[in-house]
C-alpha positions as CSV (number, residue, x, y, z in Angstrom):
1,M,94.7,162.3,163.9
2,Y,95.4,160.0,166.7
3,T,95.2,156.2,165.7
4,D,95.5,153.6,168.5
5,P,98.0,151.0,167.6
6,G,95.9,148.3,168.8
7,A,92.5,149.4,166.9
8,L,91.5,147.6,163.6
9,V,92.0,149.8,160.6
10,P,90.2,148.6,157.5
11,P,92.9,148.2,155.0
12,S,93.2,150.8,151.9
13,R,92.0,149.9,148.4
14,T,95.4,149.9,146.9
15,A,96.5,147.5,149.8
16,C,93.5,145.1,149.2
17,Q,94.3,145.5,145.2
18,L,97.9,144.4,145.9
19,G,97.0,142.0,147.9
20,L,94.5,140.2,145.1
21,L,97.7,140.4,142.5
22,C,99.7,138.6,144.7
23,A,97.5,135.7,145.2
24,A,96.6,135.6,141.6
25,L,100.1,135.5,140.9
26,M,100.8,132.7,143.4
27,L,98.2,130.4,141.8
28,I,99.9,130.7,138.4
29,P,102.7,128.2,137.9
30,A,106.1,129.3,137.3
31,C,106.7,130.0,133.4
32,G,109.9,129.8,132.3
33,G,108.7,129.7,128.5
34,E,108.3,126.7,126.3
35,P,109.0,123.1,127.6
36,E,112.2,121.7,126.3
37,P,111.4,119.5,123.6
38,E,111.9,115.8,123.9
39,L,115.1,114.6,122.3
40,P,115.5,111.3,119.9
41,P,117.2,108.6,121.9
42,E,120.7,107.8,121.1
43,V,120.7,104.8,118.8
44,A,124.5,105.0,117.6
45,G,126.4,101.8,117.8
46,S,127.7,98.6,116.5
47,Y,124.9,96.2,115.0
48,N,124.8,92.9,114.0
49,L,121.8,91.9,111.8
50,A,120.2,89.1,110.2
51,L,117.8,89.6,107.1
52,Q,114.9,87.5,106.1
53,Q,113.1,87.8,102.7
54,S,109.4,87.7,103.3
55,D,108.0,89.0,100.2
56,S,109.7,89.8,96.6
57,G,108.9,90.3,93.1
58,C,112.3,89.2,92.0
59,Y,112.1,85.6,90.9
60,P,114.6,82.8,89.3
61,P,115.7,82.5,86.6
62,D,116.2,86.1,86.2
63,F,116.9,87.0,89.8
64,D,119.3,85.1,91.8
65,F,118.8,85.3,95.4
66,W,122.6,85.6,96.7
67,E,123.0,88.0,93.6
68,I,120.6,90.4,95.3
69,F,121.8,89.8,98.7
70,A,125.5,90.3,97.5
71,F,125.7,93.1,99.9
72,A,125.4,90.8,103.1
73,Q,127.3,87.3,104.0
74,N,125.9,83.9,104.2
75,N,125.8,82.7,107.9
76,G,126.2,79.2,106.7
77,N,122.4,78.5,107.0
78,N,121.5,80.4,103.6
79,L,120.5,83.5,106.1
80,P,122.1,86.7,104.8
81,I,123.7,88.8,107.5
82,I,125.4,92.4,107.9
83,T,126.8,94.7,110.3
84,A,125.8,98.2,110.2
85,E,128.1,101.2,112.3
86,I,125.3,103.8,112.9
87,E,126.5,107.1,113.7
88,Q,123.8,109.9,115.0
89,T,124.3,113.8,115.2
90,D,121.2,114.9,116.7
91,S,118.2,113.2,114.8
92,D,120.6,112.5,111.7
93,L,121.5,109.0,111.3
94,E,124.2,107.5,108.9
95,A,124.8,103.8,108.7
96,S,127.6,102.3,106.9
97,L,126.6,98.5,106.4
98,G,129.3,95.7,106.5
99,P,130.7,93.9,104.5
100,S,129.4,96.0,101.6
101,G,130.5,99.4,102.7
102,C,127.3,100.9,101.4
103,V,126.0,104.1,103.3
104,L,122.2,105.0,104.3
105,T,121.4,108.5,105.8
106,G,118.3,108.9,107.5
107,A,116.7,110.1,110.9
108,V,115.5,109.2,114.3
109,V,112.6,110.7,116.2
110,V,111.6,110.2,119.7
111,G,110.5,106.8,120.5
112,G,113.1,105.3,118.4
113,A,111.1,105.1,115.2
114,F,113.8,105.6,112.4
115,S,114.2,105.7,108.7
116,L,117.4,105.2,106.3
117,T,117.6,105.5,102.7
118,G,120.6,104.8,100.4
119,N,122.2,102.9,97.6
120,C,124.1,99.6,97.3
121,D,125.5,99.3,93.8
122,D,127.9,96.4,92.8
123,S,129.1,95.3,89.3
124,L,125.8,93.5,88.3
125,M,122.8,95.6,89.9
126,A,122.1,98.9,91.3
127,R,120.1,98.4,94.3
128,G,117.8,101.2,96.1
129,F,117.5,100.7,99.8
130,T,114.7,102.1,102.2
131,M,114.6,100.8,105.7
132,T,112.1,101.7,108.3
133,G,111.5,100.5,111.8
134,T,112.5,101.0,115.5
135,I,115.4,101.1,117.7
136,T,115.0,100.2,121.6
137,P,116.8,99.8,124.4
138,F,117.6,96.3,125.4
139,G,119.2,95.8,128.7
140,A,122.6,97.2,128.4
141,N,122.1,96.9,124.2
142,L,119.9,98.3,121.4
143,D,117.6,96.1,119.7
144,L,116.5,97.0,116.2
145,E,113.8,95.7,114.3
146,A,112.9,97.1,110.8
147,T,111.6,96.3,107.2
148,L,114.0,96.6,104.4
149,V,112.6,97.3,100.8
150,I,115.0,96.7,98.0
151,D,114.4,98.5,94.3
152,V,116.3,96.2,92.2
153,E,117.7,97.4,88.5
154,L,120.0,95.5,86.4
155,L,123.1,97.2,85.1
156,V,123.0,97.4,81.2
157,N,126.7,97.6,80.3
158,G,127.8,98.8,83.4
159,T,125.2,101.5,84.2
160,P,121.5,101.5,85.4
161,D,118.9,102.3,83.0
162,G,116.8,104.3,85.5
163,E,113.9,101.6,86.1
164,A,113.7,99.3,88.8
165,D,113.5,95.6,87.5
166,C,112.0,94.0,90.6
167,V,111.2,95.0,93.9
168,V,112.0,92.8,96.9
169,N,109.2,94.5,98.9
170,A,109.7,93.3,102.5
171,V,112.9,92.0,104.2
172,D,112.7,91.5,107.8
173,V,115.7,92.9,109.4
174,S,116.5,92.2,113.4
175,G,119.4,92.3,115.8
176,T,121.2,93.9,118.5
177,G,123.7,96.3,119.0
178,A,126.3,97.9,121.3
179,P,125.6,101.5,122.0
180,A,128.7,103.5,121.0
181,R,130.0,105.3,124.3
């Protein structure tokens, strides 16, 4: 059968099906699997933090403010200050507090929200710490804003009895940190 090369030939059914399939594939965005999850921010660094008690169930004469805050330094104006060396592995955090040497552990999530817990004991009392807040970029540094709750347990013969004697319900924690490089 002779076919004129210039004549219009209707496309075959298979060619039409392939053309529609190709057109449909072009409309589907490239799929490379699941998108990469967003990682938590890098918050590791050296922080200088000020503490301001805003709510407490620990009252004199049974509880002295500076005995409870013995893990901190007095800045000279009766304001407790601490340092925190925060190390980070993925989302896991470990914070070493100065001058006490107490260690808190926890995690940071996308957006910079974090939580740290741990104990900070001395010869007078056992302290259970829970710190929650955010760490965000602030220029070349990091800004930390948090609330610290301290469960205070007086030691009996050098050991805790397992029950909190009072709770410092809210300590405002604020300061800046230099990122670890």
